[in-house]
N, C-alpha and C positions, 0 to 999 in steps of 0.2 A: 323567289331566292330562302326563304326560311326553309324550304322542304329539303336544302340543300344541306343543311345545320349539321342536321342528323347523322346524314354519311360519313363528315368527317372523324366519327366516333365509329362509325356501322364497318368503315374498308377496316382500317385493322385487326377491330376485332371478330370480324367474319377471317380473315387470316390467322390468326390466334385459333380459333377453333378449328377451323380446316386442317392447319398444319399441326395441331396436338391431337384431333381426333381423327384423323386422316389414315393412319398406319406408315408403314413403310415403302409404302406404292411411290408416297411423295417424296421419297428420299432425293432423288435426283434432280427434282426441280423444289422441293420444296423453299429453298431461299429466294428462289427468284419470284416466287409468288409472295413471299414474305414482304421484299423489296417491292414488288409490282403495288402492293397494298398500300405500301406505308407512302409511295409516289402518289398511289389515286388522293390520300388524304391531303397530300400536299396540292395536287393540282386543284383540288376544290377549293380547298384556303384561297389560292391565288385569283379563284372566280369570284368567291366571297366578296377578296378583298378589292379588286377592280370594280365591282358592282358599289363598294361602300366609298369608295374614292370619288364615287359621281352623286353621293348623296352632301348635304350640308352636315357640318358639325355637331349638331343637336338632335339630326335626324336618323344617325349612322346605326344605329343599337337596333337589333332583330332580336325576337325573339319565337321562338318555336315551340308548342307544346305538345310533346309525344304521346301522353297518355297520364291517367292517373294511379300513382303508383299506389298510395295508402289511403284508400278516401272512408274517413270514419268522420262519425259527429265530431266537433269543434278539432279535428287533427286533419289536416289536408295535405299530403305530400306528393308530389308531382312529377314527372319528370319530364323535366322541362331545360330549353335550352338558351342560354341569352351569348347574343355575339355581337360585340361593343369593340371600341377602339383598341383595349387594354387585353381582352382576351383573341380580340383576330391577332394582337403583336405575339401572343404564346402561340397562338394557332400554328402560324407560318414558322415561328423559332422550333418549335415541337417538331412538325410534321418535315420540313425544311432540312433540321440540322440530323432529326432520326432517319430522314432515306439515306441523309450520303451516308450515316453509320451503318446504315443496313448495304449499301453499297461494298464499302468499306470490310463488314465480316467475311462477304462473299469468298474472300480472297483469305482474309484472315482465318476463319473457322474451315478453310477447305478440306483441310486432314481430318477435322473432327468425326467421330464416327455419330453423334446424335445432333448435326448441323441442321435440319429439320424442326428437331426439339427449341434448338435455339432462338430460330428465329420464329417460333410459336410464340415464346417466350418474350423478345423482342417486340413483337404486334403487341401481345396482351399491355407491356408497357405503356406503346404509344395508346392505345387506348382508354387506359385509367386515366392516363394524363391527360388528354383531351376531354374526356368527362368531366375531372376537377375545374379546368379552366374554362368549361361552356357552361357549367351549371348555372343557374340562375336560383337555386338558395342552397344553401348551407348543409342539408341532410344529403342532397346529391352529391355537394361537391366531398362531403364526408366518405362516400361510396367510392368515387375514385381517388380520394385520400386513399383509403384502405387497399385498393386494388393496384395502386403505384405498391403501397406494402410490400403487397405479397410479390407483384412481377418483382423488385429487387430481390425478394428473400430468392425465389427461385434463378434469376440471374448472377448475383453473388456466388451464393453455392452451386452453380451450375455444374462444376468439377467437384464435386462432393467426395469424389474418392479420395481428395486431399483433407485429410482433416483440418489444415487450416483454412481450406472454403468454408466446411462445412459450419464449421465454429463462426466466421466471419459471418455467413448468412444468420445464422440464429442470434448473435449478438446486433445486426442491423435490424432484424426484427424486433426483438427484445426493447432496447433503448427506444426504435420507436413507439412501440405500444404506450412506453410513458408519457411520450409527448400527444400521442392520439389521445389519450384520456383527457388530455386539456380543450381540444374538441370538440371533444362529446360533451365534457361539461358546458364549455361555452354554449353549443346548441340548446343544450336543455335551459339555459339561463338563459338567450336569448326568445327560446319560445313562453315562459312562465314572465319574461316583460313584455314581448310585443306581442303574445298571439300567435306568432308566425315564425318562420327560420327562410323566408325568401328575402333575397337581398333588397330588393326594392322598399317595403315596407320595414324592412330594421334598418336598412342605412338612413331612410328616409324621417325614422323615429327616433334618431338616434339622440338628436337636437333637444327633446322633450324628456328625456332619460335622465336619472338621475346620474351624476360623475361616480357615484360608489360602486352606480351595478354596471355602467359601463366599464369602469377602471377592471373591474372582475371577469369581466368579458374579455377583456384586453389582454390581461396576462392570462387569461386561459388560452386565447389565442398566440400568443408570444409563445407559450410552453409549446403548443404543437408545432411555429414557424420552428423552434429551436430543433425541436426531434428530426424533422424533415430534411431543416436548411443546417442542420450539422453545425448549430449555433451552441455557446456555453451556455449549459453544462450537459447536455446532450450531445456533444460533438465527436465524442471516444468509437462513433463504430466505422467513421467516416474513412481512418487511413485501413482499417482491416477491410475494408469495401474491396480492396484495389485486389483482393485474391480471384475476384471473376476474371472472366477474361477483356482484356483489354477495349473492345468495343463495347462492354458494359461501363466502362469506367466512363468511357467518354459521353454515353447518355446519360448515366448518372449524374456527371459533374456539370455538364454543358446546358442541357435543352430538359431536361425532367426533374428527377426529385429534389434535387439541391434550392430548385428553384421555387420550390411551390410553397413554402414559410413566405418569399419576398411575395407572391404574387397573394397568398393568403393575408398578408397585414396591408400592402394596395389596395388590394378591393374594399378590405372592412375599416379603408381610410375615416370615414364618417365615425365609426367608432372608439378608434384611437385618437381624433380630433377633439372629443370631447369628453378627454378623460388622459391628462397633462399628463398623472402621473404615470399611469402604461407607457404612455409614447416615451418619457425619460426612461423609462425600463428597457424600452427596445435602442435607443440609443447608446446605453451602457452596456447592453447584451453586445451588440453587433461591432462595439468600439474592442472591447474585450477580446473579443472571437477574432477579431482584423489582426489584433499585436500577437495573440494566442498562435493561431494559426501561422503567419510568415515568422514567426523564433522555431514554430517546428519545422515548416517547410529549411531553414536554414542548416539543419543536423540532420538530413535525414539523405543516406546514399542509394538508395532504392529510388529510381524514377520515378516511378509510379506515386510512389509515397510522398518523396516531394511534390509534387503535382496538388497530390491530394489534402497536401498541408497548405496549398496556393489555393486553392477552391475555398477552404474553411474561410481562408483572410479574405478572400474575394467577394465571399457573400457575404461575411463581415461588414464589408463599406456598405452593399446595399442595404442589409438592415440599419445599418447606422444613417443611411437616408431617407428610406422609407420612416424610421422615426423621428425622422426631421419633420415630418407631419406634408403639408402643399408644397413647402422649400423644398423639399425631395424625392418627392414619391417619383414624378417624372426622370428623375435622372437613376434611384435608383432600378427603375425597370430599362435606361436606357444603358446601363452597366450591365444588365442581367442579358441585355439584347448580344451587346458586342464580348462580353467575358463568354458567351454561347459559340461564336465563332472562333477565338484563338484560344479557350479552352478545351474545344473538341478537338481543333488543330492540334495544340498540343500532345493529348493524351492518344492520338491518333499516330501523332507521329512518335511517341513513346513505344506503340507498338509497333512499329515500322522497325524501330531500331531493335528492340526486342526478334522481331522476326530475324533480322539479320545477324543475331547475336548469340544464336541459342536459345533465346529465351530468358537471356541472362538480362537479370534488371541491375544489378549491381554496379553506378555507373564509375564505379574506381576501376572496373576492369572494360571503361570504355576508352574513348582516347582517340583521337583524330579519325576519326569518321566522316568527316565532310568529304575527303577525297571517293570514299566508298561509297556513300548515300546521298547525293548531289541532291535528289530532290526532296528526300527529306531532311536535311541540313537547311536547305532556300524555305521552305513553307513553317517548319519549326522554328527557323529565326524570326521569320515575320511574325510569327504569334507570339515565340520572345519579345519581340521589339512593342509589341501591343501594347503584351500584359504588365510590361514595365513603365507605358505610358510614352512610350517614345514622341514625341511633336509629329503630329501629323498623321498617326497611324488610331486606330478606331481607341483604345484604352485609352491614349489620351484624351479624347473628347471626353469620354462618359467618367472616367475618375476624375479627369480635372474639374471638369461639375459638380461632382461628390463633394469634392476639398472644397469648392465656393462655395454651397450649399452646409456647409460646417460652419464655415465662418461666420455665414450670415445670418444662424442661428443669433448670435447676436449676445454681450455680455460674457461674461466669464467661461459658461455652458460654450459658447461659438467658441472660443479661444482652446478650450481642452480638447473639442472634437476634432475642429482644424488640425491642429498641433499633430494628435494621436495619428488622421489620416493623411498629414505630411510623413511622422514617422512610419507606418505600414508602407507608404509608398518609396522610401529608401530601402526598407529592409525586403520588398517583393524585389527593386531592382539586383539586392546583394544574392538574394538565393537563386534567381533566374538566372543570372549573368554566370553564377559556380553551375546550376545545371547546364548552361552553355557550354561551359570551358568544358568543364570533366567529361560532355559527351563528344564533342566534333572538336576540339581542341586539342594542341598538346601530342606527345608522343603516344604509339598505340600501346595500350597497357594489356590487352586478352593476348599478345604474341608471344609463346614461348621458344625459351633457350636450348641449346643443347640439354641441357641436365634435364628438361620439363619443368624447369620454374619459370613462372609468368614472370614478362617485363616489368622489371621498378619494384618486384617485391622485395622485402627484404631479408636479409640473406642467413640471418637469422630465425626467422618465422617465413619461408618461402610459402604464398599460396595457393595452393593449387587444388584442381577443382578436385568434387569427393569421384569416388572410383565409381563405374557404371556397374548398375543394377540391373544389368540384364543381358543378355545375351546380344541384343542387337547391337544396344550404347557400346557391348563391348568391342563389338567389329570396328569400332572409330576410336577404341580408345588411343589415347597417347601411346607410345610405345615403350618411352622410359620409366612415366610414372604411373599408367595405369586409368590415370583421368580421361575425363571426357575430351574429344578432338577439339583442337584449336577452330573456335570460330573462323568463320569466314565471312566478312560483313559484305553486303549485296544490297543492290535497290530493289525493293518490295516491287511485286506486279502493278499493273495500270488499274486495277479493281482497288486497289489501296490508295494509291497515288493520287488519282483522281479526284475520290474526296477531300484529301489536306489541298490540295492545288485551290479547289473550291472554297475550302476554307481560311486558306490562306488571304484569298480576295479579300473575303467579309471582313478578316484582321486588319486587312491596308482599310478599305475603303469605307464601312459601314458607319463609323462613327462621323466619318465629315459628311454623310449625307444625312444624317443624323441632324447635325449641329447646322446645316446650310439652313441659312433662316430662322433659327428653330424651329424646323419643321418637326420635329419630334415632339418638343414641348408642347406645339399646337394642335396635336395630332391628340396625344391623350389630356389633354388640359379639359375638354368638357368631361370626363370621365375623372381622375383625378384632383382637377383644381389644381393650382400654381398659386404660387405666392413668390416674389423674388430675394425679400428678407431685407435685411439692411447689415450686409458686408461691412465688417473695417475697412478690409483690405478690399485695394481692387483688383479685377481679374488678372491685368498685367501684371501684377505683384504676386499673385497666388499662381500664377504659370510659371513667373519665374522661381518663385521657391519652389515648387514641384521639380523643374529641370535643374536645380541646382541641388537637391537631394536625390535626385534617379543619379546624377553624373555621381553623387559622391557613393551610390551605392556598388555601381556598376564598377568605381575605382577600387573599392576595397577587396571586392571580389576577383578581380583582375590581377592586385597586388598579392593577393593571396593563393590565387588559382592558374593563373594566366604565366606569371614569374616565374612560378616556383614549378617543378617536378610535383606532381600528385602521387601521392602514397598507394599503394595498391591495398595497403592495410588503414582502416584509417586512426590516426593517433588517438589518443586516450582523451585529450580533450578538456576544458575547464568542465566545473559542476552544471554550466549550465549547457551546455552542448550535450554533456551526458544526459540530462535530464532532459533534454530535447530531443533527444534520440529515443527515448522513452515516452514520447508523447506527450513534455512535460508533468509526468507522472498522473496522467488521467487516469489511465486503468488503476492503477496504485491507489490514489483516493478515493475512487468507485468498490474497490475491493477492501478498503477499511471502513467508509462510510457506508457502502450499500451492504455488501456481499457478506460479510462478517457478521453487522448486527442480524440480519437475516436467517444467519447460519445458528446464531445462538435463540432467536428468536423462533425458529423450526425447533431447536432443542427442547425450548423450554416449554412448548406449545407439548411435544410428545412428550416430556415428561409429566406436564399435569393430566396429558390423558390416561397413559399409564397407570400413571400414581391416585389421581384423584378422581376420573371420568371412569375408566377400566376397574380403579380400587372399586370404589361404591358399587358399581354393576358388579363382579364377580364377589364382592364379601358381602351381599347380600343374597346372593346365590349361594355361596357358602353357609352363612349363617341358617337360610331355611333348608339345605341339603343337609346340615348336622342336627336340627332338628327334628326331620323326618327321620332320617337315622336311628335316631334316640325312642319317636315314638315308633317305630316298626319295631322293636323289642318289646312292646307291650301288647302288640297285634302280631301274635306269636301264632294262632290256631290251634293252643292247646288248650281243651275243654276246663281242666283243672287249671289252669290261670286264670280263664273268665271267671269259674266258680269263685275263686279265691278273691278274685275282682271285684264279683259282685257280692259276696260276704263281706268284703273290708266297706265297701257304699253303703250297705245296709245299716254296719254298725254305726257308721258313722253320720248317717240320717237318724238312726233311734238316739244316741248321744244327745243331738243338736237339738231333737224336738224333748226330750227329760230336761235337757237344759233351760229351755225355755219356759217351761211350767215354771221349773224351781226359782226362775228371776221373777 
């Protein structure tokens, strides 16, 4: 079985190589090849999972040494894989959800001329993420970590003809490089401390290492996690990443990139367990991001960006749980898996809505779509119920456990973290109900009346689509306004709806299956450990409080968006609303705190270089140039001048000799 582990990575990696290097001859069938190889990786994962279930809990870990990567004296780096309960969980999630997203992309990208390349990038993304979670050492994990960063850059900027997509790709790449510096420093500290970066000796030796060193390593690992998982203060790239095709958003947000930070913290649990200060910072980052992302999600009218704020918030829940140590590691991963189902379903549902609405993303121009897109409505609705934690659905089981674990931390810290988690649940119910109501309920706001104005638009400021930019669009332009043709909502093809239906089943049942007889806790406990903690509240009390705040959030959203008509033009809103529309000024802060000082530093260095460095070099050259010019006048080539100089020199020598004798 150990020999099969490498095939998990090799299958999608082969697909990436063939699709990216095979040329146009693969244009017709390349998308099916990419999907088949992603599915092959999932099938191999299922085979390995079945074999793992037949082993005892302590004997389930498998190791596979492929080759020595960097064998030099005192420094040994191997390409070797470790498959245990934690990595197996990620393998099934990444390959399973990834395969469904591949299948969805067949229909979604049907008319894209570069579809083969897109599937090559998707395969590369899967291969890099699988390498990350299967590596048995931090250096190989770093290789997968950077591979994920490269693949995300290529996918987010896939439509690089759009300046916004090219900018978003560069932003994601640069912000993640900041976090990646943390991981590289942590690996260096591990090597100087433990003499290796393999998981087993590093984690085993953490208990005998000074708390200060473990704190430094833990904080650097957290910095890396903040970059990949879009946590404060490195969260600014996530909303812009929506510029990529919708399947990319589903892949990044549900099954791959943003989950990498949670995996890193959980895998490094022994380090954080020995560094309580670093662990506290992890919980603070998770709690702050949880509320930060939820507030941002409340103000977005772009359906994908509203879901992006949701992802930021839900990953905050996972990071918060991971920061609780053995009390929360299992529940962080449990919520990660359930989130993989319902968030992938929500993003694919958003893509289905866009598919039927001429790629419109503004929810204020939706309304009443449940009648036209019944499959999308039901599957999206189940994902909505799961993410808000509706009793019985997957999000209820996993999020409820995180809230319980937060209170179980004990003391003032436990009450604060538990309160923040409950507040996040209320805001989640509010903004997701807002998304649901604005998209599928109410009167259609995309229909135009006889004057060409959009139904529901303000008569003082009619909201009109932009004029068609090319002849093809002009053929379908509105006869009265010249605007783009009225959307005709319709259900998506089966290649898109079937993955959505499968993910909807996961949104409904996954959490309940995991919670059955605490099966998921027992599954991960040999790797992560587990501690029940000492909660001041009973499980029933926490569940009751969660349901109350959930219903409160739903009621507030219904009062604002269900009982009243939704204006096509967004009202000005409060100061907080305007700030949330701009992502709580995160880009403004980065511009003032990082970009402007960088500009001033660059200008200062240019000035020093021009005036001091170049000045010294050019001044020295000018001095020697002037001296040589003056010397050139003496060496003029005339005999009479040389005779005069010889006579003068002789006179000086005679005078000096006579003077010395006289003295």
